[in-house]
N, C-alpha and C positions, 0 to 999 in steps of 0.2 A: 294724548290722554283724553279719553272720552268724557263728556259731560255727565255728572252724577245723575242717577235716576231721580225722577221727580219725588217719589216717596222717600222721605228721609230715612226710614227704617231699613230701606234696601241699599243704602250707600255701601260701597265696598272700598275699604281703605287699603291701598297697596303699600308695599315696603317703600316705594318711591315717595308716596305721600308722607309717610312717617319721617323719612330723612329730611324732606323739604320743610315739614312743619317744625320738627325739633330744631332745625337750623334757624327758623324764624324766631323760636322761643329764645335761643341764645342771643340773637340780634336784639330782641326786646330787652333782655337782661342788660346788655351793654348800654342801651339808650337810657334805661331807668337808672342804672348805676352811675352814669355820668352826671346826673343831677347832684349826687351826694359826694362823689369821689374826691372833689376838690375842697370839700368843706373843712377838713382838718389840716390843709396845706396852703391856705390862703396867704399866710405870712411869707412863706417861701416863694410863692408865685409873685407876690408883690415885690419882694426884693429882686427876683430874677428879671422882671421887666420894668423895674424902676417906676412903679405906680404909686400914687398917693393912697391914703387910707380910704378916701371917698371914692376914688376911681376903681379900686380893686373889687368892690362889691359887684361891679358890673360883669365880672367874670361869671358869676352865678346868674345875675339878673338877665343878661343878654340871652343866655341859654334858655331860661324859663319862659321869657316873653316869646321867643321864637317857637319853642315847643308848643306852648298853649295856643298859639295862632294856628299851627299846622294841624293839631289833633282833630278839630271839627271838619277841616277840609279833606282829611284823608279818605273819608268814605266816598266822596265824589271823585277824587282822583283814582281810587281803586276801581271804581266802575268805568272810568274813562280809559285808563291804560292797562287795566287788569291788576289784580293783587300781586301776582308774581313780578311783573315788571316794575310796579311801584316800589315793592320791597327791595328788589335788586338795586334800583337806582338810588333809593334812600340809603341803603347800606354802603354802597360804593362811595357816595358823596360824604356820608357820615365818617367813613374811615379816612378819606383824604383830608377832611376838615380836622380830624383828630391829629393826624400827623402834622398839619399846618399849625395847630395850637402849640405843639411841642417846640416848634421853631419860631414862635412869635417873637418879634423884636421890640414891640412896644405895647402899651395898653390898648391902643386903637386897633392894632392888628389882632390882638388876642380877643377883643370884643367881637370883631367881625367874624373871626373863625369860629368862636363859640356860638354865635347866632346861627351860622350855617349848620353847625353840628346839631344844635337844638332843633332847628326847623326840620331837618331831614330825620333826626332821631324821633321827632314827634309823630312821623308817619308810620314808624315801625310798631309803635305800641298798640293802637287800636286795631291795626291790620291783623295782628295775631289773635285777638279776641274774636274778630269776625270770622277768620279762617277756621277756627276750631268748631264753630257752629255750622259752617258751610261744608266742611270735609267729613267730619265724624258723625256717625249715626247716633241717635239719642242715647242708646245704651252705653256709649263710651264717653258721653259728655261730662259726667261727674268726674271721671278720671282726668279729663282734659282741664276741667276747671281747677282741679287740685294742682296740676302741673303749672298752669298759668299763674294761679294764685301764689304758689310758692315762689315762683320767679319774680312776680311783680312786687311782692312784699319783702322778699329776702334781700333784693338789691339795695333798698334804702338802709337796711339794717347793717349790711357789711361794707357799704360804700365808704364811710369815714375811716373805718379801720384799715381797709385795703389801701386807701389813699395815704394815710399816715405811714403805713409800713413801706409802701413804694418810695415815698419821699425820704424817709429815714434811711432806707437801704441803698437807694440809688440817688434819684433827684426828682424834682417836681415834673420834669419833662416826661417821666414814665407814667404819670397819671393819664397822659394822652397816647403815648406810644403803645401802651398795653392794649389798645383797641385795634392796632393795625393787623396783626396776624389773624386774630379771631374774625375781624371784619372781612378780610379777604376770603377766608374759608366760608363764612356764612353767606356772603354774596354769591360765591361760586356754587355752593350747594343749593341755594334757593333758585338760582337760574337753571341749574341742571335738573333738579328734582321737584321744584314747586309745581303744583297742579296748574295746568294750562287753562286759561280762560281767553275767550275772544275779547280783545279791547273794544269798547263801545265809543269809538271816536266821533260818532254822530252826535254824542252829548255835548261836543264842543260847539255845535250849532246853537245859537241862543245863549252862549257862554255868559254866565252871571258875574261879570267883572265887578259890578257895583256891590254885589253881595260879598265877594272876596275882599274888596277894599274895606267895606264897613266892618266885617268880622275881624279883620286884621287890626284896624284902628281901635275898635271896641275892646278886644281882648288884650292887645298890646298896651294900651293906655291903662286898662284896669290892673294888669300885672305890675306896671310901673308904679301906680299909686299904692298897691299893696306892699311892694318891696321898699319904697322910699318913705311911705307915710309914717310908720312908727318912729323913724329917726328924725323926721322933720316936723314932729308934733302935729301931724295931720293937717287939718284945715286952717291952722295958724300960718301955714306957708302958702303964699299966693300961687306958686307953681303947682302945688298939689291940687289946689282948688281948680285951676285952669285945666289940668290934665283930667281931673275927675269929671268936669263938665264935658270935655271932649269925649270921654268914654261913655258918659250917659247918653249924649246925643247920638253918637255912633251906634250904641246898643239899641236905642229906640228905632233908629233908621234901619238897622240890620233886621230886627224882628219884623218890621213892616215890610221890608223888601222880600224877605224869605217867605212870608205868608201870602204875598200877592204875586210873586214871580211864577211864571209858567214852568220854568226849569230852575228851581232853587239849588244853590250849591250846598246848602245845609237844610235838610228838610225838617223843620221844627214841628211838623205835624205828628212826628213820632211821639211827642209828649201827650197826644190825645189818648194814647194807650195808658190806662191808669197804672197798671203794674210796671210798665217801663218808667213812667214818671216817678212813682214811689221808689223804684229800684235806683233811679238816678239820685234821688234824695238820700238814700242810704249810702250810695257811692260817695256822695259829698261828705257825709258823716264819717265814713271810713277814712277819707282823705284827711280830715281834721285829726283823727286819732293816730293814724299811721305816721304821717309826716310830723305831726306835733310831738308825739312821744319820742320819735327818732331825733328830734331837735332839742327838746327840753332835757331829757335824761343826760345826754352827753354834755350839754351846757352846764348842768349842775355838777357833774363829775369833774369837769375841767375847771370851772370857776371856784367852786366851794371845796372840792376834795383835792384839786391840783393834779388830777390823773393825766398821764400821757395819752397820746392817741391809741397806743397799743393797749394800755390798761382799760381805756374806755371801750375799745373794741371787744376785749375779752368779757367785760361785764355785759355788753349789749348782745353778745352772741348767745346768751341764755335764751333770749326771745327767739332767735333763729332756730336753736336746737329744739325747743319745745314745739315750735311751728312745724318743723319737719316731722317730729314724732306724731303730731295730731293729724297730719295729712291723710294717711290711709283710713283712719277712723272717720274723718269728715267725708271723704269720698264714698265710703260704704254707707254711712248714715244718710247721706243725701238721697240714696235710692229707696229708703224705707220710711221716711217720715215727711210730714207736711213741712215744706221749707220755712214756713213762718215760725214754727217751733224751733227749728235749727238756728234760724237767724236770731230769734229772741235769746237763745242760749249764748250765742256768740257775742251779741251786744252786751248781755249781762256780765259775761266773763271779761270782756275788754274793759268795760266801765269799772268792774270790780278791781281789776289790776291797777287801773289808774287811781282808784280810791285808796287802795293799799299803799301805793307809791306816795300819795299826798301826805302821809304821816311821817315823811322823811325828816331826819335831823342832819346837822352838819357833820355827824360822825358816820353816816351810813356809807357802807362800801359794798363789796361784791356780794357777801352773804345776806346782808340786809335787803339788797336789791333782788335777790334770787327769786323769792316767791312772787312778788309783783310782776317781774319780768316773765316768769314761767307761766303765770295765769294769762298774761297778755299774749304770749306766744301760742298757747293752746287755743285762744279764742279766734285768732286771725282766719284760719281756714273755715271755722264755723260761721264767720261773717262773709267771707269772700265767695265761697261756693254757692250758697243760696242767693246772694245778691246778683251774681252773674246770671244764674238761671232765671231769677225773677225778672230781670231787666231784658235779657237777650234770648233766653232759651225758647220762648214761645213765638218769636217773631218769624214771619216768612223770610225765606233766604234772601230775597231781593231787597229786604229792608234792613238786614243785619249790618251791612257795611256802614251805612249812614248812622244807624243807631249806636253802633260801637264807638264811633267818634264822639258822639254826644255823651255817652256813658263814661268814657275815659276822661273827657273834658271836665265832667262834674267832680270826679275824684281829684283831679289836679287843682281845680278851683277851690275845693274844700281844703286842700293842703295850703294853697296860697292865702286864702282868707283866714284860715286857722292860724297860720304862722304870723300874719299881721296882727291878729287879735292877741295872740300869745305875747308877742313883743311889747305891744301896748300895755297889756295887763301886767307884765313883769315890771315894766318901768313904773307904773302907777303904784303897784303893791309894794315894790321896793322902797319907794319914797315914803309911803304910808307907814310901813313897819319901821323904817329908819327914824322917822319922826317920833313914833311912839317909844322906841327904845331910847332915843336921845332924851326924851322927857323923863325917863326913869333914871338915867345916869347923871344925877345931879348930886351936889354936896349934901343935900338933905337926906339922900338915901344912904343909910349906913353900909349896905351891902356893896354899893358901887364904890364908896370911899374906901372900904376895906380891900376890895379887889385892886383898886388903883395903888394903894399903899403896898400891897403884897407884890404887885408887878414891879413897882419902883425899887423895893428892897432887893428883889431878885436880880434886877438889871444893874444895881449899883456897883457890884464888883466888876462887871464887864465894861462899864462906862465910867470914866473919870468924872464926867459931869454930864448933865442933861438927862439923868435917869428918869426924872419926873416927866419930862417932855416925851421921852421915848415910851414910857409906860402909858401916857395919855394917847399917844398915836396907836399903840398896840391895842388899847381898849377900844378905840374908834374902829380899828380894823375888825376886831372881834364882833362889834355891834353890827357892822356892815355885813359880815359873813352870816350872822344869824338872821338879819333882815332879808338877805338874799335867799336863804334857805326857806324862810317862811313864804316869800313871794313864789318860789318854785312850788311849794306845797299848795298854795292858793290856785295857781294855774292848773296843776294836775287835778284838783278838785273840780274846777270849772269844766275841764275836758271830760271828767267822769259824768258831770251833769248833762253834757251834750248826749252821751250814750244813754243816759236814763230817759231823756226826751225821745230818743230813737225807739226805745221800748214802748213808749206811750203811742207811737205812730203805727205800731204793728197792725191794729185793726183796720187801717186803710188798705192793707194788702188783701187781695182776693185769695182764697185757698189755692195753693199751687204745689204741684209735685215736680220733682226734677225730671227732665226728659229721660234720664236713665232709668226711672222707675217703671217704665213701660207705658202702655196706652198711647195716647197721642201727644203726650208731653205738655198738655195745657193744664 
């Protein structure tokens, strides 16, 4: 396969390119899906490998830490060994690690295999973003942004549902075995049809081992703090303080090393491009909204409404359905308007959907959730398509691979930091609302006394004795349910405020049109 012409508008995309690229998109879907697919089946995995409640969270944490370390390194690796070989090796190892997870015999083996799975899966995600800008001419890039955006945002939406269904229908082992056949097909197609590039093995000379070590320690320790901090009361725990200090020192060392190294493994100078820097900031905001909403809404439906994994999935699929419906409109609109206006509309819709959701009560179900979910689903493509183009669409081809890693890292960090903040806020707001409700449920309040007497009278025929105690317990449970509902509402309002802040930052962007709009794409 010949090297594409220098003029991006003259690039010719062959059927072989299409097959190879779409196989890569499927591989990216598998990697993103695996972040969420175990979320609804943690209890079954815990029982299957005899893990404690504290240990089992590392099934998720090990994957996320490994993935977030690999993402910024992927650009350098793609330049060294070529995109095709990197993706092929990543997919093969990811598939083997998936099969190994299914036969894990202990929590230690599961954590090791999940880390390998996440590390190699992390290389597949930014590689797809970079490849779309390297292969396709500008006139096709709006369509490619829609395809990638649908894949990247649909995977977290359907992950918990698919995981719950697989576990209920067969067993938790199928959460991992489901990757094997698609993984083999994807690896084969990418190897056979992926666009060939010459590996640049000379880049191994002056290999920045210190940079790799520092970024691994910095991001790995940061992800650990974000995962464990909310449960350990943050800096009240000495271990969290120590790991935070390690992350800070490694982070400072990493930045200094990459800015002074002759051959940096992660070129941080990409942030000197103002549109790329602001695009990364918006990628961070989208990470908060995307991963945060996919976490908070199922948590509310499970804890407050008592929904099963399948019922939660059916409710969440409204977002995915409206996202798919909006995709053609977003792709077409990107060709005709200033991307700042499109992004503003997307941010306003996403924030508006969160604001509508914040009015939830303990009785909300599918139909009450429908409008907020639909609004958020419509917004996703109007956010994703312009942010991709703003951050990556105008960069020279030799800069895209490195920049894509940083861009995707920012979205994942947004999700990680957002989830840590959400868990902390949920805990604090639950305690606050519970305290306030407890203060109102006293003997001095006639309504509370009347409710307690009514519950006791209703329970009396069912219980020979202890009706008063049972009524008091039931009233306490009702108070906790209402406090939890209010806490979820508060968190959704805080997330909406983040998107309102995003709207205020739009003037920082320079006027930009999508590469598909014609001209030079700047």
